[in-house]
C-alpha positions, 0 to 999 in steps of 0.5 A: 537669113542664115548664112551658108556657114550657119546652115552647114553647122546645123547639118553637121550637128544633125549628123552627129546627133544621128550617129549618136542616136543610132543603136550600137551593136550589142557587146558579145559574150567573151569568146565570140566575134562578129564574123564579118568583122573578123573576115571582111570579105565573107558574104552573108545570107542570114536566112533566119533573120528573114523569111526565106527559110523552112518556117517562112518567118523570122526566127526567134533570137535573130534581131540583126543579120549578123553571123556570130561565131567563137573566136576559134571557129572564126580563125579557122574560117579565115584560113579557108577564106584566104585559101579560096580567094586564090581561086576567086572564090569565098564563103557565103554564110547562111547561119552561124551561132544559133540561140537556143530560143531559135531552136525552141522555135524550130521545135514548136513549128515542127510540132504544128503539123498543119503549118506547111506553108514552106513545104514546096521549097524545103521539104517537098517529099517529106511528111512533116510529122517525121521531121524529128524521126528523120533527124531534120529537127532536133531539140538541141543544135550544135549551132548553139555551141557557137562553133557550127556554121552553115555555108556554101561557096560563091565567087568573091564580091558577088551577090545574090543566090545565082552567084553561088556555086551549084551544089545541086540543092538549096540550103535547108532542103530536107531530103536525101539529095542534101546528103554530101555524097548523094549519087543524084548529083551531077559531076560538077555539083559533086565536085563543088561539094567536095571542094567545100568539104575538102577546104573546111576539113583542112581547116579543122571542121567536120562535115555532117552526113545529111547536110552538105552545107553544115560543118562543126569545128572539131576542137570547139571551145564550148563543147557542152554549152548551149548558149541563148543570147540573141543575135543583135 
């Protein structure tokens, strides 16, 4: 019968073997960082890694639920996070760097007008065949340059969508209701959108006039490069 010391040593060896066998996060290209490592208090809800998105399945190129950004964009977000923390708030990320292969997945989906499984939640008032025309889907995305981010506000140390501040619509709703200045929003919803926009602009991001959640670093380091490495 093995002694307790022998048994403990065996468990130790097994634990070491498990650590060594666990896949390590892939190294990032020069100039990119893992956002959760750069800002440990930031929250993630990486929609394109799962199936809660307008397509209804994991998107090509998302092999891990990580948020990757250029160093410059991450540093700017760190300033925004620190300022919001004084009010008990923080940022929650829906999407950050997006591989070009993911954009191609969006395009293939948009061209298949018969696939409308997520219409009720994400584009209830829009005919799918006009998604390109209306600018909801594009063949290239600023996200692939690494300095664009989709995000919202949430209480610090909170989890789940119910903990997010009420912005009037969910993420990725294809509708004029998602325009930052939509007059259909309540006073508090408009105030929440304005707070997000004000903080992001203060730290060097520009908003997008059709999506309250979408911001791009003004001085992005790769303005003409569309990357395609996977998120892993």
